[in-house]
GULUM-549040 format. One record per atom (N, C-alpha, C): x, y, z. Coordinates in steps of 0.05 Angstrom, whole numbers, plus 5000, padded with zeros to 4 digits. Layout:
N
XYZ ...
END
This chain:
818
525608954433 528008844418 529509044409 532409024417 534209244408 534709284379 535009514368 535009584341 537509494328 537409374304 539409304290 541709524284 544009444272 546009624272 545309824249 544009764228 543509874204 540710014206 539209954230 536610044234 536310394237 534610544230 534810774237 534810884267 536311124268 536311214301 533311364305 532111294324 530111434335 530211764335 528711894333 528912204336 529612284361 531512434368 532412534394 534212364406 535212164395 537412004406 539712014391 542411934406 545011944390 546311714402 547011574384 549011324389 552011394373 554011334397 556511384386 558011114392 559911064375 562010834379 564310884393 564010764417 566610824436 568410594435 570910614432 573310394435 572910324464 572310054471 572009944496 574809974513 576809924500 579509904517 580310184521 579810394507 580510674513 578310744537 575610674536 574010724561 574810614584 575510324580 576510194610 578910334618 581210424601 582910524609 582710824625 581410964613 580511234623 578611224649 577011014648 575410964672 577110884694 579110684690 580610574710 582510794724 583710954705 585211204714 583911394735 581411444725 579811624743 579111474770 578411214768 578211064794 580511064810 583111024800 585710994815 585911264823 585411514810 586511744817 584511824842 582311744843 580511774866 580911624891 582011404886 582811254909 585011364924 587411424901 589911494914 589411764927 587911944914 588112234928 585712304945 583812124944 581312194962 581012024982 582111814985 581111595003 583711455017 585411335003 587411155017 589911275025 590911525017 593611615024 593111895041 594911875061 594912115077 596212355063 595412605076 597112825068 599712855086 602112885074 604712915091 604813155110 602513345103 602713565127 601213545149 598613435150 597313375175 596813075179 597912895165 598212625169 595512515169 593312615154 590512505153 589512435127 588212255126 586612165102 584012375102 583112395078 580812575077 578312515092 577512245099 575412185109 576412255148 578512255151 579812275179 579712565183 580612715162 580212995163 577513135169 575713025152 572913095153 571612995181 572112805192 571112765215 571912935241 574613005243 575313195260 574613435257 574313565229 573413825227 570513825237 569013645225 565913645231 565413615262 566913445272 566513415305 567013715319 569313825309 569814085318 568014325308 566814265288 564414475276 561814435294 561514205303 559314085321 559814175351 562714255359 562514345385 563414145405 564113875394 564413645410 567213685427 567713875439 570413945450 570513725475 573013675485 573213485509 572213575536 571513855538 570113925563 567213925561 566013815537 563113745534 562513455534 560113415534 559113115535 559413005507 559512755513 559612565489 556812535473 556912515448 554412455430 554912205416 552512135410 552411855390 554311865369 555711665367 557511665343 555811625317 553211525319 551711535291 551111815287 551011995303 550412275296 552712435284 554912365294 557612415281 557712335252 557112065247 557511945225 555912065203 552712125212 550912215198 551612515185 552912685208 553412975200 555512945176 557912765180 559912735162 559112675138 557412475135 556512345108 555012545094 552912635112 551512845097 552113145087 554413235099 555613455092 558113465076 559713245082 562513245071 563413015057 562812725065 564212515053 562312385037 562812335015 561012224994 561011924991 561411795013 561811505018 560011435036 559811115040 558011005061 558911065088 556810995106 557011065136 559110835148 559310605139 561110405149 564410515151 564810645123 567210745122 568010975141 565911135143 566211335163 566611285193 564711085199 565210975229 567710805234 568610645211 571310495216 573610725218 573410915210 575411175208 575411275237 572911335246 572311445271 573811285295 572811025291 573910785312 576510795314 578110795292 581010775296 582311025305 580911275303 582011535315 581411515344 580111325356 579511305387 581011065400 582410905383 583710665395 586210755405 586810715429 589310755440 591710565434 590710315425 592310115416 593610175386 591910335374 592810325345 594110595338 593510815353 594411055355 596311135377 598511265372 600411325396 599311565411 597911745397 596211975410 593511955398 591711845410 589111805399 587712095397 585812155375 585012385372 582012415379 580412195383 577612195393 577512065419 575712135432 575212035464 572611935454 573111635455 570711475455 569511375484 567011335481 565611235505 563910955497 564310745507 563410525500 565310315488 564010135472 566009935464 567110005432 569410065433 570810185410 573109925405 572309675412 573709455400 576109375418 577609215407 580209125420 582009005397 584208905406 585908805387 584708515375 583108395391 581808165378 578908175372 577408395377 575008415373 574008685360 571908695343 570908955333 569609115350 568809345342 567609545359 564309495357 562909595379 560109605380 559009785353 556609715346 555309915326 555210195335 555210385315 555110645320 553110765335 550910645337 548410705354 548810665384 551210505390 551610415418 553810565428 555410705413 557710855423 557411155423 559211265438 559211565438 561811675431 562111935425 564712025420 564812335425 567112435429 567612725424 570712735420 571612985412 574513005410 576312975433 578712885428 580512875451 582013115450 583613205475 585013445475 586713475450 588213245446 590113255425 589313325397 586413295395 585413365366 584813685363 584613795388 584414085386 587014215375 589314105381 591814165368 591914175338 590513975327 590413915301 588814165284 586514215298 584114375288 584014665298 586014745314 586314995325 586415225301 585615475305 586015695291 584815675261 583115495255 581615465231 580115715221 579315875245 578016105236 579716365232 582316305227 583816505222 585716495197 584416375180 585416365149 587816195154 588515985169 591115895165 591515685144 589015545132 589315375112 587215455088 587615335065 585315385047 583015225052 580515315044 577915165046 577115075018 576114835011 574814774985 572314694987 570714664969 567814604968 567614284975 565114214990 564613944994 563713814966 563213544968 562513434943 560013514925 558413704938 556213784920 556214104921 558014244936 559014534934 557014674951 555814554968 554214714990 555714805012 557714615023 559114705044 562314745041 563614855060 566614885057 568214695073 570314585067 572114445087 574914515085 576514425103 579114495096 581014325078 582214365066 584214275049 586014075064 586914215087 589014065103 588414195126 589014085155 588714185178 591214355187 591214545204 593514705215 595614455227 594814285246 596514065253 599014205273 598314225297 600514345315 602314145323 602113905312 604313695321 604613515295 607213375293 607113235269 605412935271 603012975263 600612755266 602012495252 602912515227 603412295206 605912135224 607912245231 609912075247 609212005273 607612155290 606912065316 604811825315 602711875297 600611625298 601211445274 602611505257 602611305230 599911265219 600211085197 597611045183 598310815164 596110685158 596410485138 594110525118 594510425089 592710475071 593510325045 591610205028 592110105003 590710244983 592310334964 591210474944 591010324917 591010404893 591310254868 593810284857 595210054860 598410084853 600010164870 599410234895 601010324918 600010284942 601310274961 600310264989 602310415010 601110465033 602710625056 602810455081 604610465094 604410325121 606810465137 605910635155 607910805170 607510745204 609810695218 609510665247 609510875263 608010835286 607611075303 610511145317 610911405328 613311485342 612311625362 614211685381 614111835407 614012155398 611712275410 610912555401 613512715413 614512655439 616512835448 619612825432 620012575425 622412515407 622012665376 619612585366 619412735339 619613035342 618113145362 618513445369 621413555368 622613385384 625713445388 627313475362 626713265347 628113265323 626913465306 624513525304 623013775287 624514015296 624914075321 625914305334 628814325322 630314085325 632914115313 633414155286 632014085271 631814155243 631314395235 629514485253 629014805249 631314955255 632814925273 635315045280 637614995263 637414715252 639814675235 638814535210 637914685191 636814585166 638714355153 641214365155 643114165140 643513965160 641813905183 642513695198 642513395184 644113205193 644012955179 642512765190 641512525175 639812315186 641012245217 643312195216 644512085241 644212285266 644112535261 643812735282 640712705289 638912695269 636112685274 635412415291 636912185282 636311955301 637211955326 638612175333 639812155362 636712255376 635312395366 632912455373 630412285372 630512165347 628311945341 629911675338 630411525352 632111275346 630611075339 627911065338 626010855330 623310945335 621510745325 618610765329 618210735360 615710855365 614910805393 611610695393 611510445395 609010305385 607310315408 604610415406 602710445428 602410225447 602709975439 602709745459 605309675476 607509845467 610309815477 611509585462 612509385475 613709145464 617009225456 618409065445 621209105443 621409065410 623609295399 624009285372 627509145369 627208925352 629708835352 631208875330 633908995328 635209075306 634109325297 635909525290 634909775284 636109815253 637509625239 638209695212 636009745196 633709575200 631109635182 630509915185 630309995214 629210275216 630710475207 633710475206 635110655192 634510645167 634310455151 633710405121 631410555117 629210525132 626610715128 627111015133 628611025155 628911345159 630211465134 632011315122 633911435101 632311405073 630811205066 629311165039 626511155043 625511135064 622411125062 621410835062 623310655061 622310375062 624310185077 623410015092 625209865112 623109695129 624309455141 623209295157 624109215183 622909205204 624209135233 622308955242 623308795265 622008595279 621508715306 619408645314 618008695343 618008455358 618708475384 618108255401 616208315425 614808105438 613308175459 615608205484 614108335501 615808415526 615408175542 617207995552 616907745568 618607705589 617607655611 619607585637 618807315648 621107225658 621006925668 620206995697 618406855707 617006925736 616606585747 616206595771 615706405790 613006385795 611306185785 608506155785 607906015809 609805915827 609305725851 611105555855 611305385878 613505195884 614305045859 617105055854 618204935833 616804925801 615505165796 614005235771 614705495765 615105465734 616305715724 614105745703 614106005694 612906085673 613906395655 612906385632 613306655618 611006825623 611707045631 609607265633 609407485610 607707495591 607707705572 606007985581 607308165581 605808435590 605808635567 607108565546 607008755523 607008575493 605608615475 605708495453 606308665428 607308525405 607908705383 605308835372 605909055357 603909225348 601709065333 599209155342 596909045332 596708705333 597408605349 597708315357 596108275381 593908135381 591708105405 592707855420 592207855447 592807575461 590907345451 588807345440 587507125431 588807015403 589807185391 591607065365 593506955376 595106995396 597606875404 596506635421 594806625433 593806355450 593006145427 591806255404 590906055385 593305965370 595306095364 598006015350 599105815366 599305855394 600805675412 599405425414 597005435417 595405205418 595305035390 596105145364 596104995340 599004905341 601005085351 603704915350 604004675362 602904725393 602704495410 601404265396 599404255388 597504035378 599303975354 600904115338 602203985311 604803875326 605203885347 607903795361 610303935350 610004155343 611904365337 612904495359 611604535379 612604685405 612004475428 614204455443 614404315470 614704455490 614104355514 614904495540 613004665553 610604685537 608504875548 606304695563 605904805587 604104675607 601304775599 601105035600 598405175594 598705445590 596905585583 596605885573 593906035585 594506215604 592406335613 592306645609 590106755602 589707005597 588707195621 590507305635 589607455661 589207755658 588807835632 588808125625 586108225640 586408505652 584308585655 584708925658 582609035667 582809365661 584809455681 585209355704 586809495724 589409465721 590509205709 593109125707 594209095680 591809145664 593109105634 593808815624 595108855602 595608565590 597308415606 596808145610 598307965626 597907665617 599307565598 598807295591 600907135602 600206915614 601506755631 601906455616 604506395610 604806155593 606705965614 605205735623 606505585640 608505395628 610705355639 613105165630 613304885645 613204705629 613404435641 615904405658 615604215677 618104195694 620604035679 622804165683 625404065664 625604165640 624404355632 624404545605 625904795611 627804865596 628905155599 626805355586 626305575606 624205745597 625605905575 628105955576 629506135548 629305995525 629705735530 629305545502 626705525490 624405495510 621905545499 620905775489 621706015503 621406315491 622606305462 624706195455 626006255429 624206065412 623005855420 620905735403 618605885401 617606025422 615406185417 615606385395 618206555400 618906725378 619006675351 619506425349 619406275317 616906215309 615006115325 612505985317 609906165325 610306345337 607706505344 608506775340 606306945340 606307205337 607607355357 608807235381 610207425401 612907505386 613707455363 615407615343 614107655317 614007895310 612307975287 613808195273 613808205245 615208435228 613508665224 614608865219 613309095208 614509235187 613509245167 614709365141 613809645137 615809815139 615610115136 615210175105 613110375101 612810425070 611810725072 613310895074 612511205076 611911315058 609211235043 608111375021 605811575030 606311805019 604412015030 604312245007 602212375006 601612614987 602912864991 604712964972 606113194980 605613354953 604513634958 603513784935 601513634918 600213444929 597913304910 599413064898 602212994899 603212774891 604412574912 603812284904 604512104921 607512104923 609012074944 611912064947 612511884969 614711784966 616111564987 618311775002 617811795028 619111975044 620811875069 623311985068 624611875092 624012055116 625712045137 625012175164 625312475159 627712575147 628612785143 626212975124 625512795103 623612905082 620612965098 619812785115 617212775128 617313025146 619813095166 619613275180 620013575168 621313555146 621613825128 618913915119 617313725104 614613815094 612913925113 612913745136 611113865162 612314135169 614514155170 615414405182 614914645167 615214595135 614114785115 611614885117 609914645125 607114735128 606714895151 607814875173 607714995203 608515265199 610815295184 611015555177 609615735161 608315605146 606115775127 603715795147 602915605162 600515645178 600915885199 603615895212 604216095227 604216395213 605316365191 605316645171 602516725164 600616515157 598116645149 596416725174 597216565197 595416665223 596516935231 599116985232 600117225236 599217455219 598917425191 598117645176 595117685181 593217465186 590617535192 590517655218 592017595240 591617755262 592518045262 594818065244 595718365238 593718515226 592218405206 590318555192 588018605211 587118425233 584818455248 585418675268 587918695274 588918875294 589219145285 590119145262 590419395249 587119525242 585619355234 582619465233 581319505256 582019385280 581219515307 582419735317 584919755310 586519985319 584620255303 584420235279 583620445261 581120515277 578920325283 576520395299 577020525322 578920455338 579220515369 580320815362 582120885343 583321145341 580521305330 578721245314 576621415310 574821475332 574321265350 572921285374 573721465391 576721505394 578221675410 577421915405 577721995379 577222285366 574122335375 572322185374 569722205374 569022295405 570322135427 570022205453 571622465460 573622555448 574422795453 573023055451 571423045425 569523225420 566823095418 565922935437 563222835437 560823025433 561023235446 558823435442 558423525410 560623605399 560523695370 559523465357 560523175361 559722965348 556522945345 555822945373 552622895376 551323135364 552123355365 551123595349 550623535320 553123435306 553023385279 550923185272 550522995288 548922735281 545822835288 545423015311 542623115314 541623315290 543523455279 542823635259 542923495227 543423255229 543223135202 540223025195 540223035168 537122915162 536822615163 538922465157 539022145159 541622055162 541921795166 544621635170 546821735149 546121735126 547821755105 549322035105 547422225112 548622495116 550422525140 549222405161 550622395187 553822265182 554022025165 556321945166 558122115146 557022215125 558622435110 559822685125 557822775140 559023025156 560622935173 560822725188 562522635210 565422615193 565322495169 567622485156 569222705149 567422925142 568423185132 569723305156 567923335179 568623485202 570723435214 570623115221 573123035237 575022835225 575122885201 577322755181 577322445184 574822335184 574822065191 574221905169 575221625170 574621465146 571521355149 570621195132 568121125127 567220905149 569020705153 568720545175 568920625204 570520865207 570520995230 568121145239 566721265214 564321385220 562221195225 562120995212 559920765215 559920655242 562720615257 562820525279 561720735304 562520985299 561721215315 558621225316 557121185294 554121185291 553120965306 554520755309 553220565325 554220525351 555120735360 556620765392 554320785409 554320635434 552420635454 553220865472 551020995483 552021255500 553721165524 553220905535 554820835559 557220815556 558720815528 561320845527 562321095523 561121295531 561721545530 562921675560 563421485578 564921545602 567421585601 568721715623 571321765624 573021525627 572021295645 573021055641 573520905619 571620945598 571320825573 573920945557 574121195562 576321325546 578921195556 579321145583 581721025591 582520745576 580020635580 580120345571 580720325538 579820515526 580220575493 583020625495 584520785509 587220855507 589120635510 588320455532 589620205543 589720035521 587320035506 587019805480 588619895460 588520185453 590420315433 593120215436 594220265461 597020245465 597919895462 595719735473 596419425467 596119325442 594619455426 594119415396 596719525382 597819725389 600119805377 602719595381 602619525406 604719315416 604519105399 602318955397 601418715382 602318765355 601318965346 601719025314 605019015311 606419165330 609419155322 610718895324 609818755347 610718475349 609718285328 607218325315 606818165288 608518225263 608918505262 610418605239 613318495245 614418505265 617318415270 617218115265 615217975274 615017665267 615117595240 613217745228 613217695195 615717755178 617017985193 619418055177 621717885184 621917725199 624117555208 623517265207 625317115190 625016845183 625616665211 627916795227 628616695251 626816695269 625216945272 623016915294 620716745284 620316715258 617716565254 618916255258 621116135250 621815895264 622015855295 622816085307 622916015337 619516025346 617916155332 615216135342 613815855336 614915745314 614115445305 615415255330 617515325333 619115115354 617715175382 616815375391 615615405417 612415285417 611415315394 609015155395 609014865392 611114765379 611514485378 612514415406 614214545420 614614435447 612814435468 610614645460 608314655480 606514395473 606314335450 604414115441 605913855451 608413845449 609713595464 609413585496 609413805506 609213805539 606113735542 604713845529 601713755532 600413495532 601613365505 600513115499 602712885497 605212995503 607112765502 607412545527 608012345517 608412125546 611211985538 612111885563 614711745561 614711515539 617011445529 617311235509 616510935521 614610805505 614110535513 615410285502 616210315478 617910145464 620610145467 621909915473 624709845482 625909825452 628309935449 629409885426 632209735432 632409525419 635109365419 636209295394 638509385394 640509325367 641909075377 640608835376 641408595385 642408415364 642708465340 644308295320 641908135306 642507925295 640707735277 638307675294 636207625282 633407525291 633507215287 632307065307 631406795299 630006755274 631006525259 629506435234 627006385237 625306495218 622506435221 621406175212 622805995203 622105735189 620705575209 618105475200 616505345221 617505085225 619104945212 620104705218 623004725228 624804855227 627304945239 627004895268 628904765280 629204725308 630604995322 629705055346 630505285363 633705285363 634405495352 637705555350 638605695372 641005665375 642105805401 642406115390 643506275409 643306575405 645606595381 645206755365 646906815343 649206985347 649207145366 651307315370 653507145385 656307205374 658706995385 659107135416 660406935428 660706985455 663807125457 663407355452 666007525448 666407765474 668607845477 669308015501 667908265495 666508395518 664808625516 665408805541 664209045540 664509205563 661709335566 660609285591 657909355595 657809595612 656309805603 656410075614 654010115629 653810275653 651310355667 651510605666 650210795654 650211045658 649211175684 649911425689 649111575717 645811615713 645111615688 642111685687 640611395683 641711205685 640510905685 640110755661 641710815642 641810685615 644310525611 643710245601 645710015596 646109975566 648609935566 649509935532 652009725536 651909615513 654409425510 656309485486 658809495496 660909575476 662709345467 662909285444 664209025433 667409095434 669108935448 671908975448 673008785432 674608935411 676708755396 679108685405 680908485396 683008395410 684908615412 685208795391 687409025391 686309235411 684209235420 683409445437 683609355468 683809065470 683808985498 686309075516 688309055503 691009175515 690609475523 689409635514 689709905516 686710005533 685609845546 683309935560 680709825545 681309805521 678409695507 676709895495 676610105505 674710315496 676110625493 675510725470 676210945463 675011175472 675611375489 673711615494 672711755469 670211855471 668812015447 670312255448 670312345423 671712615417 669612845428 667212785433 666013055439 663412895460 662513035477 660612925497 657812925484 656012735492 653212775484 651312685506 648712665504 647212595523 647712365540 647212345565 647512105581 650412015585 652312145576 655312055575 656712125602 655612025625 656712035650 656311695661 658411565667 658611275674 658411275701 656011115713 656411015738 657610775744 657710585729 659410315726 659810215699 662110045702 663009945677 663909675684 663309455669 664109185681 665009045655 667408905653 668208725630 667008455633 666108385611 664708105609 664807985582 663107815574 662707695550 659707735541 659307725515 656607755512 654407565518 655407295520 653607085532 654107015561 655907205570 656407155601 654207295619 654807275645 653007415665 654707675680 652507865683 652908105698 650908155722 652108235744 650108295765 649408555766 646708615769 645608875774 644508875804 645509045818 644509075845 642609315847 640209305861 637809475860 637709635885 635909775886 635709935911 634309765932 632909555929 631409375943 633309165955 635909155948 637808985959 638308735945 636808725921 636908485902 639408505885 640308255876 642808205853 641608075835 640808185810 639408065788 641907965764 642107715759 643507625741 642207725713 643907815692 643007835667 645107815648 644307745624 646507685600 646407955586 649108055577 648608345559 648508265531 647408005525 647007935496 645008135483 642808195494 640608355483 640808635488 642808725502 643009005506 643609155478 643009405477 644309555451 647009555448 647909495424 650809475421 651809695406 654309785414 655610025404 658209965399 659810075376 662610065373 664010135394 666410015405 667910145425 669410375421 669910465395 670810745389 669110965389 666710905395 664511135391 662411085409 663010995437 660810955451 658911165459 656211145456 654311345459 652511245476 652011315501 650711195522 647911255516 647111495499 644211505495 642611305479 644211145469 643110915449 642710695470 643310705494 642510465514 640010445522 639410185531 636610175544 636410235570 634110325577 633710365607 633610125626 635310115646 635609905660 632809805676 631509975685 629409895701 626809745678 627309855651 625409685632 627009455626 629409425619 630609185612 630808975630 630709035654 630608815676 627808765690 626108965678 623108905689 623308955720 624009185727 624209215764 621309295769 620909265798 618809345808 618209675810 615909735818 615310005822 617110185842 618510365832 620510525849 623110385853 623510145845 626110015845 627910145822 630510145827 632410255810 634910115809 636710065790 639409985790 641310165802 642710055820 644710285836 647810225820 648310015809 650609925800 650909645786 652609575772 652809305758 656009205768 656008955775 658608885786 659108595769 661908525763 662208295752 661708005770 661207815760 660307585777 662207335777 664807425769 667407275768 668207305799 670407125804 671707125832 673207385832 672907515852 674107795858 673507875886 674208145891 673708235917 671108235927 670508275951 667308285963 665908525950 663508505951 662008755941 661008885967 661409115969 660809305988 657609465981 656009456002 653709595996 652909796018 651910056012 651310276033 648210306027 647010366056 643810406051 643310706060 641110796054 639911026063 640511096089 640110906110 640110956139 642910906151 644810886131 647310886144 648710606150 647310396138 648310126140 650610096117 652409926127 654409796109 655209526108 655509406085 655809106089 657809036063 659308846066 660708696047 660308406045 659608306020 659108066019 660507935996 662007706002 663607575981 662307435959 663707475939 662807365911 662207065912 663306885932 663006625935 660306595943 658906805957 656106765970 654006795946 654506845926 652806915903 652406655891 650206515889 649406215882 649206295844 650906085833 651106125806 648706025791 646805905799 644005805789 641905985792 642106185809 639706315815 639906615796 637706655788 637206915772 637107175791 635407145811 635307365830 635607285861 637507435871 637907365903 638007585915 637407605944 637407825959 640307825975 641808045970 644208025985 644908206008 642508326018 642308456042 639708466053 639908436079 637108436093 636308716101 634808846089 634309166094 632309196119 632409396132 630409456151 627709596137 625709606146 623409736134 624110016131 623310126106 623710376095 626710416086 628710226090 631410326079 631210196053 633610316039 634310226010 637110246007 638010085985 641110125980 641210375960 643410545967 644110785953 646810725936 648210585943 650510535924 651910215934 653610155910 654909875919 657009885897 658809645903 661209635885 663709465894 665209355879 667309165891 669109345909 669709215932 671109365955 673009195962 675809135953 678109015967 678609145994 680509026007 681109106038 682709366036 684109406016 685609646013 683609876003 681309845995 680010065989 679010216012 677610486004 675910596025 673310606020 671410636041 668610656034 667410886045 666211056025 665511336032 662411356029 661311506057 658711596057 658611906051 656011996039 655612286044 652412276048 652112466071 649212436079 647512756070 644912716070 643412966061 644313216078 645213196104 645913456118 649213526115 649813406092 652713496084 654813396100 654913156112 657013006126 658112796108 660712766106 662612566094 664012426112 664112176106 665511996123 667011786105 669911766108 671411556097 672711386117 673111146111 674310936127 674610756115 677010546119 677810326109 675810106106 675909946079 673909766077 674909516096 677109496104 677709226118 676109256147 675509496152 673809516181 671109386176 670509296155 667909136145 668208876142 668308716160 668508406150 666108326134 667308166113 664807996097 662807876110 660407886102 658107726114 656507596092 654707366102 653507226082 651007396073 650007266050 647807436036 645307516058 644507346078 642407406097 642907596117 645507656119 646207886141 644708156133 644208326153 643408586147 645608786151 648408736153 650308926151 651009006179 652509246178 653209376208 653209676204 653109826224 653410126226 655710216206 655410426191 657510536173 657410796180 655410976180 655611246187 653311296207 653811446224 651611586244 650011786229 647311736226 645711896209 644112076229 643912346226 642112526244 639212426240 637612516257 634412476254 633812636231 632212506216 630512636192 632612656167 634912576170 637112566148 637112286133 639112296113 638912026100 641812016087 642911776080 645311786060 644611826030 645712006017 645012035989 647111955970 649411855982 651511745966 653111545979 654111325968 655411125983 657511015959 659710955961 661410815942 664210715952 665210505942 667710475949 669810595933 672310635940 674110825922 676810695930 678310575905 681210515908 683310755902 682610855879 684311075870 683511335885 685511425902 684911645918 686711895918 688711865903 690612105897 689112345887 687612315862 686512555851 683712535850 682512385872 679612375873 678712645884 676112755873 675012965886 672012885892 671013105909 668413055918 666713285909 664513205897 662313365881 660013355900 659413635908 656613645921 654913855910 651913845917 650314015902 648214075924 648114315933 646114395957 643614515945 641514495958 639114615953 637014655975 634714655970 632714705991 630314485988 629414396007 627514176011 624714346002 624214576002 622114725997 621814785967 624014745953 623814775925 622314565907 621414595891 620214415871 622614225855 622113995858 624113815843 624913905816 627113985810 628014045786 627614365774 626814525797 626214795790 628414995797 630214905819 632115065829 634614885822 636615035811 639314895805 641214855829 640415045850 642515025874 645015145868 646415055887 649615135886 651114875887 653714845880 655214645878 658314755879 659914525889 662714585890 664414325887 666814335881 668514115874 670814145893 671313955906 673613955931 675313725927 677813735933 679513455931 679013295954 678913015950 678212875973 680512885994 682912975992 684912966008 684313176031 682313356026 681413546046 680013406067 678913216066 677313036083 678812876098 679112886126 680612676138 678512446141 680112216146 679011946148 678211926176 676111766185 675111726212 673911446213 673411366238 672811106244 670311016235 669610746229 666910696220 664710776243 662410836235 660010896252 660411156268 662211306256 661911626269 660411776248 660412046254 658912216242 659912366217 662812316209 663712456192 664512746192 665312916170 666113136170 664513316151 663913606155 662313726140 663613766113 662013726091 662713716063 662013986046 659814106059 659214376045 657514566066 657814786065 657014996083 654415106068 652015086077 649615176065 649615476062 648315566040 647715856036 644915906053 644216186050 641716236056 639416126045 637815996055 635515856039 635815576030 638515456035 639515196033 639115036058 638314776054 637914636078 638914336078 639614296050 640114006042 641913936020 643213746021 644813645999 642813495980 642713575951 640913425934 642313215918 645413225921 647013045902 649813085915 651012815910 654012805921 655012575904 657612575898 659112405883 662112445889 663612205889 666212205895 667812055878 669912085862 670911945845 673412145828 674412055809 676112225788 675112305767 675712565755 674812645733 672112675728 670412785742 667212805743 666212935717 663712785710 662312855683 659312945698 658013135691 655713205704 653413185680 651013145686 648713125667 646313215678 644813355666 642113365673 639913165676 637613225688 635413005689 634912885666 635013005643 634712935614 636912785605 639512805615 641812715603 643612875589 642713165588 644213345578 646713425591 648513475577 651013565592 651013815607 652113785629 652113995648 654714095656 655514325664 658414415669 658414445704 660714385711 661114395746 662914605750 662714695773 664714895784 667514825782 669615015785 672414925780 673214765810 675114595807 675814435830 677814625847 678014545869 679614655890 678414815914 675514815917 674214945940 675214745967 675014925985 675614836009 673314636020 674014436039 672514206046 670014346056 669714536075 666914666089 666314916075 667314956047 666315186038 663715216028 662515446023 660315466012 660015375978 657815295965 657915265938 657515545920 658015535892 657115735874 655015665861 653115875852 650915835836 651115655811 649615455808 649615315782 647915395761 648915395733 647315485713 644815315706 644515105709 642814915708 642514655729 640314575725 640014325746 641814095738 643113985759 644413725752 643113475764 642613315747 641513085755 643112825765 645412845753 647112585766 649512685753 651712535770 654712575765 656312305761 658112285741 659212045737 662112075726 663211825716 665811835707 666011825679 668211895665 667911895637 668111625626 667211615598 666811365582 669811175583 671611355578 674211185570 675711045594 
END
């Protein structure tokens, strides 16, 4: 029985009165502090929560490198729990699993072997799976043995663990994170490593860079499963303030499933949405009669072909209208709320894009500085020993005599220091010297090592003395990480205006964007963008040329249309695909930036190796001319293009042939071919009679054996047109040799008849044997393979002259935007 309040206290015991509210407040604050700082929030420097950091560090300490075998996940969990993490094994294994899931992380950090779960199912138990570090994890843990970060004691003080990892790439932005703390939470979207590194390098070079400049490199998140991000206003808000919301959509195409049967094929889903969840929601909506027009849903996902969810459409239903219902009623459209909360100097902060990059770059500069100081100290120590050893080898007989006549090691060390003016470390090193190091060759080796050490020390001292060199080293290592671990963008970004309402009871609405005049641009690098045209701009051409050039600003084709109208895309396989520009990224007419465009092959879901060669209007107009790689030419009338078909064949190609160029060609236009052996042919378009869609065309230019047509285009304005050609060698690696180029007036080239061989367009220099690029038009604009601006030689070269060496590789040539 408990003692009463007034009963005497037993000897050796002490009872204190404690205020319950104060005790609860203090205990809760300690608990909240522990959750915020030790469990739920990532560090802004390496982007890792403590449990993730401990897993990667312990796996590195265990030697679980990518070139070694996997080990049981239970063993990793046990090592982490026993040495570093004072919590349960389930929390450690859950974190380990997430680090290995390629659908959760943009760049996975753990290489998992076994069932690590899916979007719809959990992983197998830790005793059944195996793990090792992924190559990208080595970039986060490298140089830990070079004093690059501080180490702190583990929970019981027996072991040391890093306070933060060196992190050779911005892991927090690249892989994102999610976590719920006490009174706060974090939810960060994954991004593309190559884009994030480009923005970081730009911020290194331009510390005062604006958010708009950084968004030219990082236009939006890049989700591991791909999908489509609709509307970028929320993304920009998140990049500016650290908070924002955007909507993601599945990547869906309308395909024929059989005779008179159409379906919706889903190949990419919103972030962290699984196909089983989508199927369940579709069945619930169909059962509740909220969704009509669905015949069946089949999941054909497999390891070889990836995600493939086929939604059959009943006869008589519009697939696009059904798709709008699916977006409203199912997870085919989902939202993602960005809340960039991370620890900065131990304090939780909400960070925008520039702040996240700056915190990371400050960390990397500190890491490089500490690593350089460590290496400098070690090289100075080694140089000191090598210099002492060289002194000993020069007078080795006397050194041996001093050692032999000494009573003990302490006397030998003292006498060596006195006789040869050596330091204590040098004397100790000489005493430990092996006799086989006394050869003449060893002396040469030591002298070479001394010279190399002096050079390394000078380089490290120069690096540490210059802020510019330090930043340059950080940039080089970032670019190396991007090259090693970066992959192309997976998520398509569409700035397509308002998103459909999410009301479950509302009827499917029409597209919210007004059917207004617009101009659709196709860049020479294959990007498409839509520019809105106001009434006051229509009379003056509709588009104001940009004041300065930026990436991808070279136009292959431009078509006037309306946002809900139809535009035709002609592909290399001879198909004409109708599409509406309504979902293309929209840019102001007075500041068109083609870099903001969507990749045409992704937007139109083209087949492997198929590309868009041009876009054409689908209104009544002149015939469309096409030229192929084998020298075939064809003109097809616009009346031959059926209005109700989404995808039609407009030329019958021979095996191995492909379309290289196309465009509207009235009778008074000229058709131009350029071949890989530098032959240019121009002739009147009237020489080619229009044919039906099924026709295969006629001979356009005579092509030599082993050669091909590299350029074809109709041309109406011929007075100031120029011919741009770039020569190179077939033996050179693609993109490795810039080659030579020239710009000549088209008037230098005489017209000839159809089906002839043309005239020479460029004389090859020694080592050159092919034209890699050709273009004919007015006011050329050149860009590199990455879309960057390139310069061209001055115009005025003779028709058959040789080219001049180019400064950089030219990937494409087009017209200006205006």
